[in-house]
C-alpha positions in Angstrom: -92.6 -43.6 -18.7 -94.4 -45.8 -15.7 -92.6 -47.9 -13.6 -93.4 -51.6 -13.6 -96.1 -52.8 -11.1 -93.5 -55.2 -9.4 -90.7 -53.1 -9.4 -89.2 -51.7 -6.1 -85.9 -49.5 -6.2 -83.0 -50.7 -4.3 -82.2 -49.0 -1.3 -78.5 -47.2 -1.6 -75.5 -49.0 -0.6 -72.8 -47.7 1.7 -69.8 -49.1 0.4 -68.1 -48.3 3.4 -70.0 -50.3 5.5 -71.4 -53.3 3.4 -68.1 -53.8 1.9 -65.4 -52.0 4.2 -66.1 -53.4 7.0 -66.0 -57.2 6.2 -62.7 -56.5 4.2 -61.2 -54.3 7.5 -62.2 -57.7 9.2 -60.1 -59.7 6.7 -57.0 -58.0 7.2 -57.4 -58.1 11.0 -57.6 -61.8 10.7 -54.6 -61.8 8.7 -52.6 -60.0 11.2 -54.0 -62.3 13.9 -52.0 -64.7 12.4 -49.3 -63.0 14.2 -50.6 -63.9 17.7 -51.7 -66.8 19.4 -55.3 -66.0 20.1 -56.8 -68.8 18.5 -54.6 -71.1 20.8 -55.5 -69.3 23.8 -59.3 -69.6 23.4 -58.9 -73.2 22.5 -57.4 -73.6 25.8 -60.3 -71.7 27.8 -62.4 -74.4 26.1 -60.1 -77.4 26.9 -60.6 -79.6 30.5 -57.0 -80.7 31.0 -58.1 -82.9 33.8 -60.8 -84.5 31.8 -58.4 -84.6 28.5 -61.2 -83.3 26.5 -63.0 -79.7 25.6 -65.8 -79.2 27.8 -68.3 -79.4 25.2 -67.3 -82.5 23.5 -70.1 -85.0 24.2 -73.0 -82.2 25.4 -76.0 -83.3 24.0 -77.4 -79.9 23.6 -74.0 -78.6 21.8 -74.2 -81.9 19.3 -77.7 -83.1 18.9 -79.7 -79.9 19.4 -77.5 -77.0 18.6 -75.3 -78.7 15.9 -77.9 -81.3 14.2 -81.1 -80.4 14.7 -80.3 -76.7 14.0 -78.3 -77.6 10.9 -81.8 -79.6 9.6 -83.9 -76.5 10.3 -81.9 -74.5 8.0 -81.9 -77.1 5.6 -85.9 -77.1 5.6 -85.7 -73.4 5.2 -83.7 -73.9 2.0 -85.6 -76.2 0.6 -88.7 -73.9 1.1 -87.1 -71.3 -0.4 -86.1 -73.4 -3.4 -89.9 -74.7 -3.7 -90.8 -70.9 -3.3 -88.6 -70.0 -6.2 -89.9 -72.8 -8.4 -93.6 -72.1 -7.6 -92.7 -68.5 -8.7 -93.0 -69.4 -12.3 -96.8 -71.1 -11.8 -98.1 -68.8 -9.2 -99.0 -65.4 -10.1 -99.0 -64.2 -6.3 -95.2 -65.3 -6.2 -94.0 -63.6 -9.7 -93.2 -60.2 -7.9 -90.8 -61.5 -5.6 -89.1 -64.4 -7.9 -85.8 -62.3 -8.0 -85.9 -61.9 -4.1 -86.3 -65.7 -4.2 -84.0 -66.5 -6.8 -81.5 -64.3 -5.0 -81.8 -66.1 -1.4 -81.7 -69.3 -3.3 -78.3 -68.5 -5.0 -77.0 -66.9 -2.2 -77.7 -69.8 0.6 -76.4 -72.2 -2.0 -73.2 -70.5 -3.0 -72.5 -69.5 1.1 -72.8 -73.2 2.2 -70.9 -74.9 -1.1 -67.8 -72.8 -0.8 -66.8 -74.5 2.8 -65.9 -77.8 1.6 -63.4 -77.3 -1.4 -61.5 -74.6 1.0 -61.5 -77.5 3.9 -59.9 -79.6 1.2 -57.7 -77.2 -0.4 -56.6 -75.5 2.8 -56.1 -78.9 5.1 -56.2 -76.8 8.5 -56.5 -79.3 11.7 -59.5 -78.7 14.0 -58.3 -78.2 17.7 -59.4 -81.7 19.0 -57.1 -83.4 16.5 -54.0 -81.5 18.0 -51.4 -82.9 20.4 -51.8 -79.8 22.4 -55.4 -81.3 23.1 -54.9 -84.9 23.3 -54.9 -85.7 19.3 -51.7 -86.6 17.3 -51.5 -83.5 14.8 -49.4 -80.9 14.6 -50.6 -77.2 15.1 -50.1 -74.7 12.2 -51.7 -71.9 11.6 -53.8 -70.8 8.4 -50.7 -69.0 6.5 -48.2 -71.5 7.3 -47.1 -74.6 5.7 -48.8 -78.1 6.9 -46.7 -80.5 8.8 -46.6 -84.0 6.9 -49.8 -86.0 8.1 -51.6 -89.0 6.7 -54.9 -87.4 7.9 -55.0 -83.8 6.5 -57.3 -81.3 8.5 -60.8 -80.1 7.1 -61.7 -77.7 9.7 -61.1 -74.4 7.8 -63.6 -72.4 7.6 -66.1 -73.5 9.9 -69.0 -75.4 8.4 -71.5 -75.2 10.6 -70.8 -71.8 11.2 -72.0 -71.1 7.6 -75.3 -72.6 8.5 -76.0 -70.0 10.8 -74.5 -66.9 8.6 -75.8 -68.2 5.4 -78.8 -66.5 6.4 -77.3 -63.3 5.6 -78.9 -63.8 2.5 -82.4 -63.3 3.9 -81.3 -59.7 5.0 -80.2 -58.6 1.5 -83.5 -60.6 0.0 -85.6 -58.7 2.0 -83.9 -55.5 2.3 -85.7 -53.3 -0.3 -89.0 -54.8 -0.1 -89.1 -55.2 3.9 -86.5 -52.9 5.5 -87.6 -53.5 9.0 -87.9 -57.3 8.7 -85.0 -57.2 6.7 -83.0 -56.2 9.9 -84.5 -58.7 12.0 -83.2 -61.3 9.8 -79.7 -59.9 9.7 -79.7 -59.7 13.7 -81.1 -63.5 13.6 -78.3 -64.4 11.1 -75.6 -62.8 13.1 -76.9 -64.0 16.3 -77.2 -68.0 14.9 -74.0 -68.1 13.0 -72.2 -66.7 16.5 -74.1 -69.1 18.6 -73.2 -71.9 16.3 -69.3 -70.7 16.1 -69.2 -70.8 20.0 -70.7 -74.1 20.3 -68.3 -75.9 18.2 -65.5 -74.1 19.6 -66.6 -75.2 23.2 -66.5 -78.8 21.5 -62.8 -78.6 20.0 -64.1 -78.4 16.2 -63.0 -75.1 15.2 -60.6 -72.1 16.0 -62.3 -68.6 16.6 -60.9 -67.0 13.7 -62.3 -69.9 11.5 -65.6 -69.0 11.9 -65.0 -65.4 11.6 -63.7 -66.0 8.0 -66.9 -68.0 7.4 -68.7 -64.7 8.6 -66.7 -62.5 6.1 -67.4 -64.9 3.2 -70.8 -65.8 3.6 -71.6 -62.1 4.0 -69.5 -61.3 0.8 -71.4 -64.0 -0.9 -74.8 -62.6 -0.1 -73.5 -59.1 -1.1 -72.4 -60.2 -4.4 -75.4 -61.9 -5.2 -77.7 -59.0 -3.8 -75.9 -56.6 -6.0 -75.9 -58.9 -9.3 -79.5 -60.0 -9.1 -81.4 -57.5 -7.0 -79.8 -54.1 -7.1 -81.6 -51.9 -9.2 -81.8 -48.1 -9.2 -84.3 -47.9 -11.9 -87.0 -49.9 -13.4 -85.9 -51.7 -16.7 -87.5 -50.4 -19.9 -90.5 -52.3 -21.5 -91.0 -52.7 -25.2 -94.5 -51.2 -24.6 -93.5 -48.3 -23.0 -91.1 -47.0 -25.9 -92.4 -44.4 -27.9 -90.9 -43.5 -31.2 -90.6 -39.8 -32.2 -90.8 -38.7 -35.8 -89.3 -35.1 -36.4 
């Protein structure tokens, strides 16, 4: 039976790499709750003499690395949505419709999960804590929240998701353009890390907040890829069926 003209078989997935590593990182993050690593790193970014985080009023960190960078990723997302919609009208985009759809779905979910989790977990930002000039009491992710009139909205890291959401691009390119996919993976990881560090320097997030975000974004992108794109064999077509009568 001939394969579909636009069919590209998926490259094998190594579950120990694509699923095992992020789950291992999640276990390590839970164990880090027993340490003071988050607070230690936050103190390194805090200037006691000035009474604020060293990047609190940085034009580059706030206006460029936060606002402008977020806008660029939003523009990319809008273009992806436009490409997916256009694939129903333009014949040249039809072969990559599934990839575009997977990209849109994964990016959408990778950003949509952040706000609800922030509301549920109510974790305080470093800049809101009494240790750093704020009024709120510190509590770790798995601890009970102290009573407050202003629940936190800082777990997981929202701006980190802006970068790590591009894991979706790696999976969208994985089968058709594997070399370019590796570049996309490096860009996604690099941007997510850069955005994470920037927000840590501003006192917006603890280290673990951003690593959790990377884990979530990766698992979401992986799940969308597996459900939408991962195909080891070409689907059968009605025109390919042959009825044999003995």
